[in-house]
All heavy atoms as an XYZ file, in Angstrom:
868
protein
N     141.296    137.881    144.470
C     141.710    137.857    143.046
C     141.063    138.822    142.198
O     141.657    139.511    141.338
C     141.432    136.410    142.379
C     142.125    136.171    141.130
C     142.318    134.741    140.769
O     141.651    134.066    141.474
N     142.972    134.442    139.711
N     139.736    139.142    142.517
C     139.123    140.219    141.852
C     139.691    141.567    142.002
O     139.870    142.330    141.088
C     137.591    140.159    142.252
C     136.779    141.084    141.379
C     135.294    140.875    141.719
C     134.463    141.631    140.765
N     133.072    141.574    141.017
N     140.160    141.808    143.165
C     140.638    143.149    143.355
C     142.114    143.261    142.832
O     142.498    144.247    142.371
C     140.910    143.294    144.986
O     141.854    142.573    145.570
N     142.787    142.146    142.706
C     144.151    142.048    141.973
C     143.882    142.401    140.576
O     144.557    143.015    139.923
C     144.779    140.711    142.269
C     146.158    140.709    141.689
C     146.956    139.475    141.989
C     148.264    139.498    141.411
N     149.091    138.349    141.607
N     142.748    141.686    139.987
C     142.485    141.951    138.613
C     142.012    143.272    138.333
O     142.471    144.056    137.363
C     141.223    141.018    138.293
C     140.592    141.358    136.894
C     141.180    140.973    135.780
C     139.446    142.062    136.832
C     140.674    141.220    134.506
C     138.941    142.364    135.627
C     139.540    141.980    134.430
O     139.008    142.204    133.279
N     141.364    143.982    139.232
C     140.902    145.340    139.155
C     142.245    146.309    139.213
O     142.273    147.314    138.539
C     139.877    145.843    140.210
C     138.415    145.282    140.030
C     137.558    145.540    141.173
C     137.906    145.631    138.764
N     143.064    145.947    140.142
C     144.292    146.798    140.271
C     145.140    146.699    139.072
O     145.683    147.740    138.545
C     145.145    146.176    141.583
O     146.282    146.814    141.627
N     145.272    145.527    138.516
C     146.030    145.321    137.118
C     145.319    146.106    135.996
O     146.002    146.599    135.226
C     146.231    143.861    136.830
C     147.255    143.060    137.758
C     147.154    141.598    137.452
C     148.597    143.513    137.614
N     144.043    146.039    136.067
C     143.250    146.615    135.134
C     143.581    148.223    135.192
O     143.674    148.890    134.155
C     141.763    146.408    135.208
C     140.961    146.852    134.086
C     139.491    146.359    134.239
C     138.603    147.020    133.252
N     137.212    146.575    133.382
N     143.464    148.687    136.299
C     143.714    150.122    136.604
C     145.070    150.487    136.268
O     145.373    151.593    135.630
C     143.387    150.535    138.081
C     143.553    151.980    138.439
C     142.691    152.863    137.453
O     141.586    152.616    137.175
O     143.228    154.008    137.094
N     146.007    149.622    136.502
C     147.513    149.826    136.160
C     147.672    150.003    134.701
O     148.363    150.803    134.111
C     148.347    148.881    136.796
C     149.851    149.118    136.680
C     150.717    148.021    137.258
O     150.299    147.386    138.160
O     151.843    147.914    136.929
N     147.050    148.915    134.034
C     147.116    148.886    132.576
C     146.339    150.201    131.937
O     146.874    150.690    130.968
C     146.288    147.574    132.130
C     146.416    147.279    130.622
C     147.896    147.269    130.116
C     145.648    146.059    130.275
N     145.348    150.508    132.488
C     144.506    151.787    131.933
C     145.484    152.986    132.167
O     145.572    153.897    131.286
C     143.324    151.914    132.612
N     146.169    153.037    133.201
C     147.095    154.110    133.602
C     148.173    154.240    132.547
O     148.568    155.224    131.971
C     147.615    154.127    134.975
O     148.527    155.152    135.265
N     148.769    153.012    132.353
C     149.842    152.894    131.304
C     149.325    153.221    129.947
O     150.083    153.920    129.197
C     150.547    151.583    131.443
C     151.421    151.404    132.695
C     152.145    150.083    132.880
C     152.947    149.986    134.076
N     153.587    148.709    134.247
N     148.148    152.895    129.697
C     147.600    153.167    128.297
C     147.515    154.738    128.130
O     147.715    155.329    127.123
C     146.319    152.513    128.105
N     147.047    155.426    129.256
C     146.914    156.790    129.116
C     148.294    157.558    128.959
O     148.476    158.411    128.141
C     146.370    157.376    130.530
C     144.703    157.151    130.587
C     144.146    157.926    131.684
N     144.688    157.594    132.955
C     144.107    156.437    133.661
N     143.095    155.738    133.213
N     144.509    156.171    134.804
N     149.325    156.908    129.590
C     150.762    157.565    129.472
C     151.174    157.224    128.032
O     151.714    158.127    127.355
C     151.740    156.810    130.609
C     153.164    157.140    130.182
C     151.364    157.255    131.911
N     150.947    156.090    127.635
C     151.242    155.840    126.100
C     150.667    156.695    125.098
O     151.145    157.174    124.138
C     151.040    154.316    125.721
C     151.156    154.027    124.294
C     152.008    153.436    126.519
N     149.258    157.051    125.457
C     148.653    157.942    124.603
C     149.195    159.329    124.616
O     149.176    159.927    123.669
C     147.085    157.891    124.897
N     149.559    159.799    125.918
C     150.089    161.101    126.055
C     151.437    161.130    125.263
O     151.749    162.069    124.528
C     150.303    161.401    127.400
C     149.079    161.726    128.342
C     149.295    161.884    129.725
O     150.428    161.457    130.222
N     148.373    162.639    130.434
N     152.217    160.074    125.374
C     153.416    159.968    124.651
C     153.163    160.017    122.916
O     153.839    160.745    122.412
C     154.239    158.761    124.963
C     155.082    158.803    126.342
C     155.234    157.677    127.040
C     155.434    159.993    126.840
C     155.923    157.679    128.276
C     156.114    160.066    128.066
C     156.350    158.978    128.805
O     157.037    159.005    130.005
N     152.220    159.288    122.622
C     151.812    159.279    121.177
C     151.411    160.672    120.600
O     151.933    161.052    119.752
C     150.692    158.230    120.983
O     151.214    156.905    121.291
N     150.726    161.388    121.540
C     150.209    162.671    121.231
C     151.536    163.667    121.179
O     151.532    164.446    120.246
C     149.268    163.256    122.168
C     147.875    162.504    122.019
O     147.574    161.951    120.943
N     146.984    162.665    123.019
N     152.291    163.442    122.084
C     153.502    164.398    122.256
C     154.346    164.014    120.928
O     154.862    165.050    120.376
C     154.337    164.095    123.474
O     153.556    164.427    124.598
C     155.569    165.027    123.496
N     154.559    162.797    120.593
C     155.374    162.518    119.431
C     154.733    162.965    118.159
O     155.437    163.532    117.344
C     155.617    160.847    119.422
C     156.535    160.513    120.429
C     156.080    160.501    118.025
C     156.623    158.903    120.644
N     153.574    162.913    118.036
C     152.733    163.570    116.897
C     152.960    165.019    116.779
O     153.161    165.484    115.719
C     151.276    163.036    116.924
N     152.839    165.655    117.935
C     152.970    167.021    117.980
C     154.459    167.457    117.641
O     154.713    168.401    116.875
C     152.716    167.673    119.439
C     151.287    167.716    119.674
C     150.998    168.008    121.152
O     151.845    168.428    121.964
O     149.952    167.942    121.617
N     155.455    166.693    118.078
C     156.948    166.954    117.700
C     157.111    166.646    116.325
O     157.779    167.445    115.665
C     157.737    166.024    118.559
C     157.846    166.475    120.115
C     158.750    165.357    120.847
C     158.373    167.808    120.221
N     156.469    165.681    115.764
C     156.695    165.504    114.255
C     156.128    166.637    113.436
O     156.651    167.098    112.529
C     155.994    164.065    113.880
C     156.725    162.917    114.305
C     156.024    161.614    113.729
C     156.887    160.387    114.215
N     156.162    159.136    113.763
N     154.920    167.157    113.952
C     154.282    168.227    113.292
C     155.208    169.477    113.303
O     155.330    170.107    112.344
N     155.710    169.676    114.618
C     156.673    170.849    114.756
C     157.929    170.668    113.984
O     158.420    171.628    113.351
C     156.927    170.920    116.278
O     155.898    171.292    117.024
N     158.393    169.449    113.916
C     159.588    169.214    113.106
C     159.284    169.532    111.596
O     160.266    170.099    110.923
C     160.012    167.736    113.230
C     161.397    167.448    112.795
O     162.214    168.337    112.641
N     161.593    166.188    112.417
N     158.215    169.080    111.071
C     157.854    169.253    109.735
C     157.745    170.905    109.402
O     158.256    171.393    108.403
C     156.519    168.736    109.409
C     156.045    168.888    108.009
N     156.610    168.298    106.928
C     154.988    169.650    107.511
C     155.984    168.765    105.775
N     155.023    169.550    106.180
N     157.109    171.550    110.454
C     157.055    173.081    110.182
C     158.371    173.707    110.385
O     158.638    174.570    109.578
C     156.108    173.675    111.426
C     154.727    173.285    111.221
C     153.881    173.876    112.414
O     154.347    173.914    113.612
N     152.643    174.188    112.181
N     159.257    173.159    111.184
C     160.603    173.789    111.325
C     161.298    173.456    109.946
O     162.094    174.333    109.432
C     161.314    173.239    112.382
C     160.863    173.674    113.834
C     161.615    172.879    114.837
C     161.230    175.210    113.955
N     161.188    172.304    109.323
C     161.875    172.022    108.085
C     161.353    172.998    107.053
O     162.119    173.576    106.172
C     161.536    170.601    107.590
C     162.613    169.517    108.156
C     162.466    168.271    107.359
N     163.159    167.209    108.211
C     162.517    166.244    108.686
N     161.149    166.081    108.437
N     162.972    165.381    109.354
N     160.032    173.177    106.969
C     159.442    174.177    106.041
C     160.031    175.469    106.216
O     160.305    176.279    105.171
C     157.948    174.201    106.024
C     157.241    173.062    105.407
C     155.754    173.056    105.432
O     155.128    174.070    106.071
O     155.117    172.113    104.939
N     160.176    176.023    107.466
C     160.608    177.274    107.777
C     161.972    177.380    107.449
O     162.475    178.473    106.792
C     160.519    177.626    109.341
C     159.082    177.922    109.770
C     159.092    177.967    111.308
C     158.516    179.197    109.195
N     162.815    176.413    107.578
C     164.306    176.429    107.226
C     164.423    176.404    105.693
O     165.191    177.233    105.214
C     164.936    175.123    107.793
C     166.452    175.080    107.368
C     167.243    176.119    107.928
C     166.946    173.591    107.873
N     163.595    175.634    105.022
C     163.534    175.677    103.468
C     163.248    177.071    102.915
O     163.920    177.745    102.104
C     162.745    174.690    102.897
C     163.307    173.261    103.067
S     162.218    171.931    102.678
C     161.633    172.420    101.034
N     162.207    177.677    103.589
C     161.836    179.107    103.225
C     162.810    180.136    103.481
O     163.153    180.966    102.657
C     160.492    179.491    103.940
C     159.209    178.828    103.426
O     159.310    178.207    102.374
N     158.174    178.745    104.245
N     163.418    179.999    104.713
C     164.577    180.841    105.150
C     165.796    180.712    104.072
O     166.386    181.751    103.727
C     165.084    180.529    106.560
C     165.966    181.473    107.097
C     167.543    181.161    106.762
O     167.735    180.000    106.583
N     168.333    182.040    106.919
N     166.057    179.499    103.681
C     167.058    179.213    102.671
C     166.850    179.870    101.431
O     167.688    180.477    100.662
C     167.455    177.749    102.594
C     168.180    177.133    103.788
C     168.232    175.690    103.728
O     167.547    175.045    103.015
N     169.209    175.184    104.612
N     165.616    179.729    101.001
C     165.191    180.440     99.749
C     165.213    181.849     99.859
O     165.712    182.528     98.883
C     163.655    179.939     99.375
O     163.206    180.637     98.214
N     164.751    182.442    100.776
C     164.945    183.871    101.064
C     166.313    184.379    101.163
O     166.642    185.245    100.331
C     164.138    184.316    102.354
C     164.407    185.731    102.755
C     162.552    184.126    102.187
N     167.045    183.617    101.787
C     168.534    183.933    101.816
C     169.149    183.855    100.464
O     169.962    184.750    100.080
C     169.248    182.994    102.854
C     170.755    183.355    102.996
C     170.945    184.620    103.738
O     170.204    184.902    104.727
N     171.779    185.490    103.260
N     168.823    182.861     99.694
C     169.377    182.772     98.408
C     169.011    184.071     97.463
O     169.788    184.564     96.824
C     168.911    181.543     97.707
C     169.297    181.327     96.185
C     170.945    181.332     96.073
O     171.518    180.731     96.993
N     171.341    181.710     94.986
N     167.737    184.373     97.586
C     167.218    185.542     96.876
C     167.891    186.837     97.367
O     168.275    187.695     96.407
C     165.605    185.683     96.998
C     164.952    184.616     96.270
C     163.364    184.795     96.393
C     162.622    183.573     95.665
N     161.375    183.480     96.202
N     168.082    186.973     98.634
C     168.781    188.180     99.145
C     170.233    188.191     98.557
O     170.762    189.184     98.263
C     168.761    188.129    100.656
C     167.546    188.455    101.421
C     167.509    188.268    102.878
C     167.094    189.926    101.087
N     170.931    186.959     98.595
C     172.331    187.011     98.130
C     172.407    187.414     96.633
O     173.238    188.021     96.232
C     172.923    185.582     98.341
C     173.183    185.250     99.724
O     173.243    186.126    100.595
N     173.324    183.959     99.981
N     171.314    186.823     95.812
C     171.284    187.225     94.384
C     170.975    188.836     94.273
O     171.564    189.323     93.429
C     170.172    186.383     93.627
C     170.542    185.022     93.494
C     169.365    184.129     93.168
O     168.237    184.683     92.837
O     169.509    182.936     93.097
N     170.180    189.220     95.023
C     169.882    190.730     95.033
C     171.168    191.567     95.422
O     171.376    192.629     94.840
C     168.642    191.019     95.895
C     168.299    192.604     95.870
C     167.671    192.855     94.492
O     167.322    192.039     93.708
O     167.437    194.117     94.378
N     171.757    191.011     96.430
C     173.024    191.804     96.888
C     174.095    191.726     95.694
O     174.878    192.742     95.516
C     173.553    191.100     98.227
C     174.775    191.694     98.693
C     174.740    193.041     99.093
C     175.324    190.826     99.877
N     174.168    190.583     95.036
C     175.072    190.465     93.997
C     174.736    191.447     92.892
O     175.540    192.130     92.363
C     175.130    189.046     93.404
C     176.089    188.676     92.375
C     177.541    189.073     92.627
O     177.961    188.942     93.695
O     178.264    189.572     91.719
N     173.424    191.449     92.631
C     172.981    192.403     91.442
C     173.283    193.931     91.902
O     173.809    194.717     91.082
C     171.468    192.262     91.338
C     170.975    193.070     90.136
C     169.342    192.852     89.976
N     168.605    193.431     91.062
C     168.512    194.859     91.163
N     168.932    195.712     90.291
N     167.817    195.224     92.268
N     172.933    194.292     93.169
C     173.138    195.547     93.510
C     174.739    196.011     93.595
O     175.122    197.109     93.212
C     172.578    195.804     95.050
C     171.056    195.807     94.953
C     173.158    197.074     95.583
C     170.423    195.810     96.255
N     175.653    194.941     94.022
C     177.060    195.119     94.000
C     177.567    195.299     92.625
O     178.448    196.271     92.465
C     177.622    193.935     94.671
O     177.236    193.725     95.991
C     179.103    194.071     94.777
N     176.915    194.616     91.691
C     177.299    194.783     90.269
C     176.946    196.282     89.729
O     177.723    196.911     89.097
C     176.750    193.677     89.357
C     177.257    193.703     87.970
C     178.812    193.650     87.791
O     179.324    192.606     88.357
N     179.398    194.333     87.026
N     175.707    196.561     90.036
C     175.210    197.936     89.677
C     176.163    198.933     90.258
O     176.545    200.020     89.698
C     173.820    198.162     90.154
C     172.842    197.435     89.210
C     171.369    197.720     89.738
O     171.265    198.014     90.801
N     170.451    197.552     88.848
N     176.544    198.913     91.604
C     177.401    199.921     92.160
C     178.714    199.898     91.449
O     179.262    201.019     91.132
C     177.545    199.536     93.609
C     178.376    200.525     94.441
C     178.768    200.132     95.763
C     179.658    201.140     96.476
N     180.819    201.457     95.897
N     179.252    198.736     91.188
C     180.488    198.630     90.439
C     180.411    199.321     89.148
O     181.245    200.185     88.716
C     180.991    197.228     90.224
O     182.205    197.199     89.561
N     179.386    199.202     88.396
C     179.185    199.855     87.183
C     178.932    201.393     87.185
O     179.564    202.149     86.433
C     177.766    199.301     86.433
C     177.992    197.746     86.043
O     179.194    197.321     85.871
N     176.945    197.128     85.695
N     178.147    201.650     88.238
C     178.098    203.082     88.485
C     179.404    203.805     88.845
O     179.741    204.829     88.463
C     177.048    203.421     89.647
C     175.684    203.254     89.244
C     174.708    203.382     90.411
C     175.229    204.346     88.291
N     180.182    203.021     89.826
C     181.561    203.603     90.085
C     182.337    203.768     88.823
O     183.055    204.898     88.768
C     182.253    202.633     91.087
C     181.693    202.729     92.468
O     180.799    203.598     92.700
O     181.869    201.871     93.330
N     182.334    202.890     87.983
C     183.193    202.924     86.732
C     182.769    204.109     85.812
O     183.429    204.869     85.222
C     183.016    201.724     85.937
N     181.379    204.174     85.774
C     180.748    205.428     85.036
C     181.164    206.693     85.576
O     181.638    207.746     84.854
C     179.215    205.240     84.813
C     178.737    204.218     83.952
C     177.145    204.077     84.114
C     178.984    204.447     82.519
N     181.039    206.805     86.924
C     181.370    208.143     87.525
C     182.893    208.305     87.266
O     183.153    209.535     86.995
C     181.132    208.066     89.032
C     179.705    208.093     89.277
C     181.742    209.142     89.851
C     179.113    207.690     90.629
N     183.753    207.361     87.437
C     185.143    207.702     87.176
C     185.392    208.105     85.797
O     186.265    208.980     85.560
C     185.831    206.353     87.576
O     187.247    206.451     87.252
N     184.819    207.401     84.795
C     185.020    207.780     83.506
C     184.464    209.144     83.224
O     185.201    209.960     82.527
C     184.222    206.765     82.645
N     183.285    209.591     83.822
C     182.837    210.911     83.635
C     183.789    211.942     84.166
O     183.990    213.080     83.619
C     181.388    210.951     84.284
C     180.750    212.333     84.127
C     180.423    212.612     82.742
O     180.144    211.839     81.857
N     180.591    214.017     82.344
N     184.230    211.585     85.386
C     185.182    212.646     86.068
C     186.446    212.686     85.135
O     186.880    213.870     84.978
C     185.628    212.122     87.431
C     184.365    212.188     88.430
C     186.770    212.851     87.937
C     184.541    211.654     89.768
N     186.940    211.615     84.637
C     188.077    211.664     83.759
C     187.917    212.508     82.534
O     188.619    213.387     82.187
C     188.575    210.287     83.340
O     188.855    209.517     84.516
C     189.646    210.268     82.482
N     186.659    212.327     81.794
C     186.278    213.106     80.619
C     186.140    214.635     81.080
O     186.599    215.480     80.300
C     184.912    212.620     80.051
C     185.132    211.416     79.233
C     183.919    211.107     78.391
N     182.696    210.855     79.141
C     182.442    209.638     79.674
N     183.088    208.646     79.566
N     181.337    209.528     80.324
N     185.619    214.819     82.188
C     185.421    216.257     82.687
C     186.681    216.802     82.978
O     186.934    217.930     82.493
C     184.542    216.274     83.932
C     184.008    217.663     84.415
C     183.094    217.582     85.494
O     182.587    216.561     85.781
N     182.876    218.765     86.107
N     187.632    216.097     83.590
C     189.102    216.583     83.830
C     189.711    216.955     82.501
O     190.247    218.031     82.321
C     189.855    215.662     84.575
C     189.327    215.570     86.031
O     188.517    216.482     86.550
O     189.753    214.663     86.812
N     189.573    215.983     81.646
C     190.176    216.250     80.236
C     189.529    217.335     79.592
O     190.314    218.103     79.002
C     190.010    214.945     79.452
C     191.005    213.856     79.925
C     190.547    212.416     79.262
O     189.634    212.357     78.412
O     191.394    211.591     79.599
N     188.286    217.590     79.625
C     187.638    218.640     79.071
C     188.066    220.089     79.570
O     188.277    221.033     78.966
C     186.110    218.383     79.196
O     185.410    219.583     78.623
N     188.194    220.080     81.027
C     188.646    221.256     81.587
C     190.066    221.545     81.275
O     190.346    222.751     80.954
C     188.509    221.204     83.120
C     187.017    221.236     83.629
C     186.921    220.947     85.163
O     187.852    221.070     85.906
O     185.801    220.834     85.503
N     190.869    220.515     81.168
C     192.320    220.778     80.834
C     192.350    221.276     79.370
O     193.036    222.230     79.082
C     192.963    219.384     80.915
C     194.394    219.476     80.714
C     195.089    220.493     81.645
C     195.101    218.237     80.724
N     191.557    220.709     78.454
C     191.593    221.193     77.090
C     191.096    222.649     76.995
O     191.581    223.427     76.271
C     190.716    220.292     76.211
N     190.034    222.898     77.812
C     189.511    224.352     77.863
C     190.508    225.315     78.400
O     190.842    226.342     77.767
C     188.251    224.518     78.764
C     187.480    225.701     78.801
S     186.151    225.692     79.976
C     187.005    225.568     81.451
N     191.446    224.859     79.421
C     192.382    225.959     79.929
C     193.450    225.901     78.975
O     193.986    227.053     78.656
C     192.837    225.451     81.237
C     191.821    225.521     82.444
C     191.445    224.460     83.195
C     191.231    226.833     82.696
C     190.533    224.624     84.308
C     190.239    226.963     83.724
C     189.999    225.888     84.542
O     189.144    225.995     85.441
N     193.759    224.908     78.277
C     194.858    224.948     77.255
C     194.395    225.891     76.090
O     195.152    226.638     75.609
C     195.237    223.541     76.731
C     195.973    222.767     77.644
O     196.644    223.282     78.612
N     195.980    221.487     77.621
N     193.083    225.828     75.764
C     192.564    226.627     74.751
C     192.633    228.100     75.214
O     193.033    228.926     74.297
C     191.081    226.198     74.500
C     190.835    226.049     73.089
O     191.816    225.973     72.278
N     189.579    225.544     72.755
N     192.247    228.368     76.490
C     192.372    229.766     77.006
C     193.704    230.201     76.925
O     193.939    231.404     76.513
C     191.710    229.875     78.278
C     190.164    229.565     78.263
C     192.092    231.113     79.067
C     189.657    229.418     79.758
N     194.665    229.389     77.335
C     196.070    229.772     77.376
C     196.593    230.130     75.912
O     197.238    231.087     75.698
C     197.001    228.688     77.956
C     196.778    228.567     79.419
O     196.280    229.477     80.079
O     197.109    227.468     80.003
N     196.141    229.194     74.988
C     196.564    229.435     73.631
C     196.054    230.818     73.065
O     196.615    231.575     72.351
C     196.085    228.297     72.655
N     194.715    231.049     73.382
C     194.081    232.355     72.860
C     194.786    233.430     73.635
O     195.013    234.462     72.916
C     192.563    232.313     73.283
C     191.898    231.270     72.358
C     192.067    233.639     73.138
C     190.439    231.008     72.849
N     195.151    233.359     74.845
C     195.788    234.553     75.496
C     197.151    234.774     75.036
O     197.482    235.947     74.728
C     195.844    234.214     77.076
C     194.621    234.322     77.829
C     194.650    233.917     79.275
O     195.537    233.148     79.647
N     193.671    234.523     80.162
N     197.841    233.669     74.676
C     199.188    233.827     73.930
C     199.007    234.564     72.583
O     199.797    235.320     72.190
C     199.758    232.292     73.673
C     200.296    231.699     75.070
O     200.458    232.453     76.110
O     200.578    230.534     75.053
N     197.990    234.038     71.810
C     197.743    234.588     70.533
C     197.354    236.044     70.682
O     197.882    236.950     69.905
C     196.475    233.796     69.928
C     196.223    234.430     68.406
C     197.449    234.186     67.446
O     198.097    233.214     67.599
N     197.589    235.046     66.584
N     196.654    236.445     71.655
C     196.225    237.866     71.945
C     197.505    238.728     72.256
O     197.724    239.858     71.819
C     195.167    237.992     73.076
C     193.806    237.645     72.671
O     193.547    237.510     71.359
N     192.887    237.401     73.645
N     198.449    238.090     73.174
C     199.650    238.698     73.563
C     200.424    239.041     72.345
O     200.969    240.244     72.125
C     200.412    237.978     74.564
C     199.925    238.219     75.925
C     200.882    237.698     76.979
N     200.860    236.213     77.072
C     199.999    235.566     77.856
N     199.096    236.147     78.395
N     200.011    234.145     77.883
N     200.563    238.128     71.326
C     201.308    238.129     70.132
C     200.755    239.432     69.254
O     201.397    240.167     68.841
C     201.413    236.880     69.419
C     202.246    235.962     70.235
C     202.027    237.026     68.079
C     202.302    234.426     69.737
N     199.346    239.346     69.183
C     198.700    240.261     68.305
C     198.960    241.683     68.913
O     199.084    242.635     68.102
C     197.287    239.870     68.119
C     197.047    238.835     67.186
C     195.545    238.418     67.176
O     194.602    239.148     67.653
O     195.269    237.335     66.617
N     198.738    241.854     70.265
C     198.948    243.196     70.915
C     200.399    243.561     70.815
O     200.498    244.805     70.503
C     198.599    243.002     72.445
C     197.083    242.865     72.714
C     196.948    242.728     74.201
O     197.830    242.492     75.006
N     195.610    242.748     74.577
N     201.360    242.690     70.964
C     202.774    243.084     70.652
C     202.923    243.493     69.275
O     203.614    244.526     69.057
C     203.608    241.820     71.001
C     204.991    242.097     71.467
C     205.634    240.926     71.957
O     205.291    239.728     71.617
N     206.681    241.089     72.865
N     202.346    242.824     68.222
C     202.491    243.216     66.830
C     201.868    244.588     66.703
O     202.525    245.495     66.060
C     201.846    242.146     65.970
O     202.365    240.875     66.223
C     202.007    242.457     64.540
N     200.671    244.794     67.178
C     200.094    246.176     67.076
C     200.900    247.230     67.711
O     200.976    248.319     67.196
C     198.705    246.047     67.690
C     197.531    245.390     66.901
C     196.297    245.121     67.693
C     197.280    245.910     65.468
N     201.518    246.907     68.800
C     202.296    247.940     69.554
C     203.519    248.326     68.702
O     203.843    249.534     68.485
C     202.725    247.491     70.893
C     201.689    247.601     71.936
C     202.295    247.354     73.366
N     201.198    247.241     74.264
C     200.910    246.013     74.873
N     201.745    244.997     74.698
N     199.863    245.998     75.714
N     204.047    247.243     68.142
C     205.231    247.545     67.215
C     204.892    248.352     66.030
O     205.548    249.260     65.614
C     205.900    246.189     66.798
C     206.637    245.535     67.859
C     207.288    244.057     67.527
O     206.901    243.640     66.317
N     208.056    243.613     68.314
N     203.823    248.020     65.462
C     203.281    248.657     64.196
C     202.875    250.167     64.636
O     203.270    251.050     63.852
C     201.961    248.003     63.590
C     202.390    246.783     62.952
C     201.043    246.080     62.406
O     199.908    246.619     62.619
O     201.161    244.910     61.922
N     202.307    250.437     65.788
C     201.989    251.753     66.196
C     203.398    252.471     66.505
O     203.479    253.707     66.134
C     201.170    251.751     67.492
C     199.646    251.506     67.298
C     198.949    251.295     68.626
C     199.105    252.592     66.567
N     204.328    251.928     67.092
C     205.546    252.422     67.411
C     206.320    252.837     66.171
O     206.998    253.911     66.101
C     206.331    251.622     68.351
C     205.883    251.617     69.688
O     205.133    252.421     70.187
N     206.294    250.583     70.492
N     206.263    252.041     65.211
C     206.902    252.246     63.912
C     206.272    253.458     63.074
O     206.907    253.915     62.212
C     206.961    250.985     63.047
C     207.763    250.013     63.646
C     207.923    248.628     62.950
O     207.122    248.467     62.081
O     208.524    247.700     63.377
N     205.001    253.638     63.321
C     204.300    254.655     62.541
C     204.308    256.022     63.094
O     205.046    256.499     63.801
C     202.829    254.292     62.293
O     202.159    254.059     63.481
């Protein structure tokens, strides 16, 4: 009976060690789970900030595109006005030259 008692005691001690190992494993898993939750929350926060930054940059690019387009339009209009001015001056010069030739021919 004493050997049966010692055998049961050893079996109980063995099972207690297994339970302790399981408890340690569960505690480690809970700790890991907590760390993973924190990492996920941090990742979501970083992702949100990146999305906001991307939105800001996209808006800036859109604004720059509009400014560039407006500048090109103004430059095109300015060049067109300049060429029209040159054409008008050349026309005026031709008229004046023609008038001077006529006056010379008449005199």
